[in-house]
C-alpha positions in Angstrom: 108.6 95.6 106.7 106.0 93.1 106.1 105.8 90.6 103.3 104.0 88.5 106.0 106.2 85.4 105.7 106.4 85.4 101.9 109.9 86.9 102.0 111.2 84.3 104.4 109.5 81.6 102.3 111.0 82.8 99.1 114.4 82.9 100.7 114.0 79.3 101.8 112.7 78.2 98.5 115.7 79.8 96.8 117.9 77.5 98.8 115.6 74.4 98.3 115.4 74.7 94.5 119.0 75.9 93.9 119.4 72.6 91.9 116.3 72.8 90.0 116.4 72.1 86.2 115.3 75.6 85.2 117.2 78.8 86.0 114.0 80.6 87.0 111.1 79.5 89.1 107.8 81.2 90.0 105.9 81.2 93.3 102.6 82.2 94.5 101.2 82.5 98.1 98.1 83.2 100.0 97.9 83.6 103.8 95.5 84.6 106.6 96.2 86.0 110.0 96.1 89.1 112.2 97.9 92.5 112.4 98.0 94.2 115.7 98.6 97.9 116.1 99.8 99.4 119.5 99.7 103.2 119.0 99.2 104.3 122.6 99.8 108.0 121.8 96.6 108.2 119.5 94.5 105.1 120.4 93.1 104.0 123.5 92.4 100.4 122.3 95.0 98.0 120.6 93.2 97.0 117.3 93.8 93.6 115.7 93.0 93.4 112.0 92.0 90.2 110.4 94.2 90.1 107.3 94.5 88.3 103.9 97.9 88.4 102.1 98.5 87.6 98.4 102.0 87.3 97.2 103.9 86.4 94.0 107.6 86.1 93.3 110.3 84.8 91.1 113.5 82.7 92.0 116.6 83.1 89.8 119.8 81.3 90.8 120.6 82.9 94.2 118.3 85.8 93.7 114.7 86.4 94.4 112.1 89.1 94.0 108.6 89.3 95.6 105.6 91.4 95.5 103.1 91.3 98.4 99.8 92.9 99.1 97.8 92.6 102.4 94.4 93.8 103.1 92.3 93.7 106.2 89.1 91.6 106.1 86.1 93.6 107.2 86.1 96.5 109.7 87.9 96.5 113.1 86.3 98.4 116.0 88.7 101.1 117.5 88.3 103.5 120.3 90.0 106.9 121.2 88.7 108.7 124.3 84.9 108.8 123.9 84.9 108.3 120.1 84.4 104.9 118.3 85.4 104.0 114.8 86.0 101.2 112.2 89.4 100.7 111.0 91.1 99.0 108.0 94.8 98.5 107.0 96.7 97.8 103.7 100.4 96.9 103.2 102.4 96.7 100.0 105.9 95.2 99.9 108.5 94.8 97.1 111.5 92.8 98.2 114.8 91.8 96.6 116.7 89.0 98.1 120.1 87.3 97.8 121.0 83.8 99.1 124.5 83.9 100.6 124.4 80.2 101.4 121.9 77.6 102.6 121.6 79.3 106.0 122.1 83.1 105.4 120.0 85.3 103.2 120.0 89.1 102.7 117.2 91.4 101.6 116.4 94.9 100.6 113.0 96.4 99.8 110.4 99.1 99.8 107.1 99.2 101.7 103.9 101.2 101.9 101.2 100.9 104.5 98.1 102.8 105.5 95.9 102.5 108.5 92.6 104.4 108.1 89.9 104.8 110.8 86.4 106.3 110.4 85.4 107.6 113.8 81.9 108.4 114.7 82.0 111.6 117.0 80.0 111.3 120.2 78.9 114.9 120.0 77.1 115.2 116.7 77.4 111.7 115.2 79.5 113.0 112.2 82.1 110.7 110.6 85.7 111.8 110.6 88.6 110.0 109.2 92.0 109.5 110.9 94.8 107.9 109.0 98.5 106.9 109.4 100.5 106.3 106.3 104.1 105.0 106.1 106.4 104.4 103.2 110.1 103.8 102.7 112.9 101.3 102.7 114.0 98.4 104.7 117.0 96.0 104.7 118.0 93.0 106.7 119.0 89.4 107.0 117.5 86.0 107.8 119.0 82.7 109.1 117.7 79.3 108.3 117.8 76.3 110.8 117.0 73.0 109.1 114.8 70.6 111.0 115.1 67.7 108.5 111.6 66.3 107.9 109.9 69.1 110.2 110.9 71.8 107.7 113.0 74.8 108.3 112.8 77.6 111.0 114.0 81.1 110.1 115.0 83.8 112.3 114.9 87.3 110.7 116.1 90.8 111.6 115.7 94.0 109.6 115.9 97.8 109.9 113.3 100.1 108.5 113.5 103.8 107.6 110.2 105.3 106.7 108.5 108.6 105.9 105.1 109.2 107.7 102.0 111.1 106.6 99.3 111.3 109.3 95.9 112.9 109.6 94.9 113.4 113.2 91.5 114.3 114.5 91.2 117.4 116.7 90.8 116.6 120.4 88.5 118.4 122.9 91.3 120.1 124.9 91.8 123.0 122.6 95.1 123.8 124.4 98.7 124.1 123.3 100.7 121.1 121.9 102.5 119.6 124.8 103.2 116.1 123.5 102.5 113.8 120.5 98.9 113.1 121.7 98.1 116.8 121.2 99.0 116.9 117.4 96.0 117.5 115.2 95.4 117.7 111.5 97.9 116.8 108.7 101.4 116.1 110.0 104.4 114.6 108.2 107.4 113.1 109.9 109.7 110.0 109.9 109.8 106.7 111.6 112.5 104.1 112.0 113.1 101.0 114.0 113.6 97.1 113.9 111.7 94.3 112.6 112.3 90.8 114.1 110.5 87.5 113.9 110.5 83.8 113.4 109.0 81.7 110.5 108.3 78.0 110.0 108.3 76.6 106.5 107.0 72.9 106.2 106.9 71.0 102.9 103.8 69.2 101.9 105.4 68.0 98.6 108.0 69.2 96.2 105.8 72.1 95.1 103.5 72.9 98.1 104.7 74.4 101.4 102.9 75.7 104.6 104.4 78.8 106.2 103.8 80.3 109.5 105.1 83.6 110.5 105.3 85.6 113.8 106.9 89.2 113.5 107.1 92.4 115.5 107.9 95.8 114.1 109.0 98.4 116.6 109.1 102.1 115.3 109.8 105.4 116.9 108.0 108.2 115.0 109.2 111.8 115.1 107.1 114.8 113.9 108.5 118.4 113.8 105.8 121.0 114.8 106.3 124.7 115.4 110.1 124.3 116.1 109.7 121.3 118.5 110.1 117.6 117.9 107.4 115.2 119.2 108.2 111.5 119.5 106.2 108.3 120.2 106.6 104.5 119.9 104.4 102.2 117.8 104.5 98.4 117.7 103.0 96.2 114.9 102.6 92.5 115.6 102.0 90.1 112.6 100.9 86.5 112.7 99.9 84.6 109.5 99.6 81.1 108.3 99.5 80.3 104.6 100.6 78.2 101.6 103.3 78.8 99.1 103.2 77.0 95.7 106.3 76.6 93.5 105.3 76.5 89.8 
């Protein structure tokens, strides 16, 4: 679940513009930062993707809707055993939110993310792609803490339920599947877990805001293969700084 701070910013702005003259307000956002993937079962390294995030949304009374797209900037070097590769990542999020009061907000949404890695095999120099795709639903709540002239800090917690579609490279062992690391080829499964983080929204003027977000997504992924279930943990860490403009 990763609107990369736009979701929290929209929730805060919903509270801040609740008494605006118009019933509907539109916002846009751009942010830059990093996304770190810790997938120990399949990657020896912990890649950190430089990321740009573009978002848009609408506020209507106590409701809000946001659309966010994130893409990695350039390629990120990734290693797995003796193979090296270049990786990229994209995230798409659609979120509906509701402001319960000035402090509490609820949200529900859909997300789709893809991590793709082009490995250059050590043996023959051939390029082979490995990819991890997740899509599904999330829901949660956020709590705002006003800091007067210093803006607003928001704590957020969400639950994520996703379907997974992976393409794993073959390893050199050639043996039986004993754990998640041994899975090869196309494998579909499921993942669920928690997303938690903190954001800081600071007003520059009545229309422009600076938003800083730090968030962690913890997933457990399960894949059924030949009558057995193989599980592993994944952790995604997001850090972004950007601007939000209220039109």
